[in-house]
Each structure stands twice: as structure tokens, then as C-alpha cells.
N, C-alpha and C positions, 0 to 999 in steps of 0.2 A: 552160453557165450561167456568169453572173458569178463569179469565183473570187478569193477574198480570201486572200493568204498573207503570214502574219507570222512571222518568224524571231527568237529571241532570241539574245544573245551567248552564247559558250561561256564555262567558267570560267577558260580560258586567257587571258594578257595579250594574245596575237595576236589572238584573235577578240574581245576586248573592244573593239578599235578599231573594228569594223565596226557600223554602224548596222543596226537591225532593218529587215527587207525586207517590205513589203507588196505583194501582187499582186492585182489586180482584174481577173477576166475576164467576158466575157458569157456567157450559158447556151449559146450556139451557138459559142463559140471554137474548139473542135477541129473541128468541121465546116468552119468558114469558113478554117481554116489550111490544109485540104486542098482546099478549092473557093473559093479567094479570088477568082478571076476572076468568080464569080457574086455576089458582094457588091455591094450598091449604093453608089454614091458617097456617098450621103446619111448611110450608117451608119458609125459609128466602127469601128476595126479589130477590136473585140473584141465588137461587136454588141450592146451593152446597149441595150435599147429599151424604156422605160416607154409604156405605150399606155392611152389612155382619154380621156373627156371632161375638160376642165379641172377639173372637181369632184373628179375621182379618177383619176390615173395609176398604173398598177401595172405590178410586174414581179417575178421571182422570182430571186434571186442565189445562187450557191453559194459558201458560205464555207468555206474550209478553215483549220484552226488547226494550224500548223506549229510552235508554241511548246510548252514543258512545263508551261504553265498555262492555266487557262480563259480564253477570249476572250469578253469582253462586248462586245454591239453594242447600243448604245442610240442609236437615231436616225440621221438622215441630214440632209444639206444639199444643196440644189440651186443651183448657180451658173449665172447667165447673164449675158452681156455687157450692161451698161447696166441691169440688172435688180437688184432687191434679193434677197439670198439668201432661199431659202424652205427652212424646215425640213419635213421629211417623217418618215415612219414605218418604223422598223425595229427590231426587238427579238430577241435571242437570245443565248443563252450557249452557246458551242461548247467542248466537252471537248478536252482535248489530243490532237493527233493525229487528231481527227474532222473530218468535213465536214458542215455543214448547209444545207439549202434555206431561204433567208430570204426571206419577202415583203417588198417594200419598196413604199412608196405616197407620193404626193405631191399636193397641191392647188395648182393655179395660179389666177391671176386669172381668174374666170369669163369674160371677154372675149378671153382669149387665142386667137387665130385657129387654125383648122385647118391641120394640116400638120405637118411635121417641124421641131423647133427643136433645134439642137445646144446641150448643155449640158454641165456637169461635174458629176457625181455624187460626193459625198464621203461615205465609208463607212469606218468604223474609221481615220480619219486620213489616208486615200489619196483623191485625186481621180482620176477617170477620166472621159473624154469619153463622152457618151451621147447618145442621141436621145431626145427627148420628142415621142411621135407623138400628136398631139392630135386628137381626134375631133369632128367637128361636135357641136354641141349647141344645138338648137333650143328655145328657152325663153322663150316670150312670155307676159306676165301682164297681163290687162286689168282695170280698177277703174272702175265697180263690176263684180262678177262675174254680178249678176242685176238686172234691173230689172222693176218692175210696169207694164204698158202697158194701155192702154184702145183701143178701136176708133177708128181714124183715124190722124193723124199726131202725133208728139211729137218734140220736139228733144231729143237726148242730148249730153252731155260725157263722152268716154272718155278715161282715162288709160291708155297702153299702155306697157308697160316691156319692154325687151329683156334679159333676165337670161342670154341665151345668148352664143354667139360668132359667130353668122351673122347678116348683116343680112336683116331680113324686111319685104318690101313688103306693105302692106295694100291689099286690092281696093276698088275704088269702089263696087261694090254686091254686097251680100251677100243670100242667101236662106236661109230654113229653114222646114221644114214644121211646121205646129202638130199637136199632139198632145193629144187630150182623153181619152185612155185607151181609146178605142174600136178596133175592127179596123181601121179606115182611117184614114190621114193626112188631116188637113185642109188647108186653102189656106195659102200661104206668107206669113210675114211678111217684110218687106223692110227692109234698113239700107242707106241711102245715105251714104256718107262723103265729106265735103266736103274737097278736096285731099289724098287719101289719101298719107301719107308713107312713106318707107322707114326703118324703125326700126332704127338702128344698134346694135350690140352695146353694151352699157352705157349706153345712152341711154333717156330717157322722152319720149314724146309725147303732148300733148294733142290729141285729134281730136274735131272736131264732126261730127254724124251726125244723120240723120233717119230715125225708125223709123215705118214704116207697118204698122198692123194692119188686116188685111181686114175689111170689114163684115158678111161673110156667116157669122160664126162663130155658134154656138149660144150664146146669152147666159146660158143656165141651167148651163153647163158650166165647169169651169176648164181653160184651154188652157195649154201650154207650147211654147216653141220653143228650139232652141239653134243660135245663129247663131256660125259659126266666124270669129273675128278673127285672122287669121295662124295660128298654132298654138294659140292660145288659145280658149275659148269664152264667149259672152255668153249667159246664160239669160234669156229672156222668159217672163214670167208674165202671163197674161191672166185676171183673176178672174171669177167669175160677176156678172151684174148683177141688182138687184132690179128689178122692174117699173118703179119709179120711176125708175131710172137708165137706162132703156131709151129710145132714140129714138121719138118718137111716129110 
């Protein structure tokens, strides 16, 4: 576990000239010291690794208080080369001579790409090299989320936003079964996308599409369909039609 060690000066003049020492180690430090050959090159020597999607990376560090007064930990900071400092969460009060397991967490920019990112974690006044192990986050949002449709073709303009950290290509043709609440699915609605783009992380695309509703739906019933737009869904609602609205 990451270990933080802080020593106060003694009452003597000789020891008063020595600065306090702080030590931070990863949770697996002891194991990696005996099996160093198995450690990956991407990981720092002390093995502090925060893992998760950009919205929340977490780890637990071991904090040892070697001083004769309480040690208060309030927050942390993550330093990355060429990036703004990011504040994180850590809170604990460690009694003199005690060791505490302290959860730490940090939120990164949503578009931070997946993979290992070397950084420095600042806790209790000491910086230590760490790895930010960012997981893929597939987060596409489509607007509008639902449309009212009628039999035949209609042109739609969709706004697709990529709020994750992975580029997502849109398919040219999308299909979904209709559902009227009965035991059997109905015929497909079809969405044809004009020039389907690849939506990059942190970007928004306006997409032109044509929705085709089949003519053989029961006009007395309400039908729904859910079209997959990347990792998002577009709900299609086909309302019942009165006799005057039905084609003759």
C-alpha cells in the first residue's frame, strides 16, 4: 500500500537541524521489492496506481504517522507534465504512531484517452510518481432522445455528442423492431444516416438522417422502437391514427 512517513525533530539541537521526512509508498511496495523483476516498466517503483474511467480514478494508500502528534490529510493534487494541476479527494486524521488506509480519488478531463499516464501524486506535502490507469469510457449522447413518427419517410437532424474518451463511428443504416405491447415484435423501422461520421472524444456532430416507418403497422395501436445510435438510443414513437388520418 502507498505509505506516508513523517518524522518530527527531537528536542536536541543536533536533531533540530534535520528536516521532517515524508515517505510515500504504493500498496504493493513490499511485494515488488522482493519481486522487482516482475514489475512492469510502465509502473513506478512503488507501484501507486489509480484506476478507473476519467470521471473517477481511485486507489487506497497506507499512511503511517511516525510523529508525536496527529497527522491531518486534507485533499491531494495530481501533477502531469503540460497539464493543469488537478485537485483530488483524500481525507484522514492519523493518530501518532498509527497507520491508516486512506482512499484517494481524482477526476480527469472526460476525454483523457485510455491507457497508462505517468503523473505525480502530492499527498501530505510529498510528491511521488504514480500511474493513472485510465479505462475506456463509451459515453455517447444523442439529441433529441425521442421522436414522434408517422408512416413513411421523414428527415431528422440529430446532434450526437461524445462525452467519453473513445472515438465512436456511427453506422450508415440502423434498424429496430417495433413493439405494440403484444407478444410478437413488429416490422423494423429503418434509420439511414447521411455521411455517418466518427465522433471523436469531446466533440459534437450534427447528423442528417432519414427515418422510414413501415406501412403495415396496426394504425389503432401505439408502436415504439429503440434505435441504437452508437452507444446511445433514439426512441421512436408511432402514435395511433384516427380513421380520418389513415390513408384511403
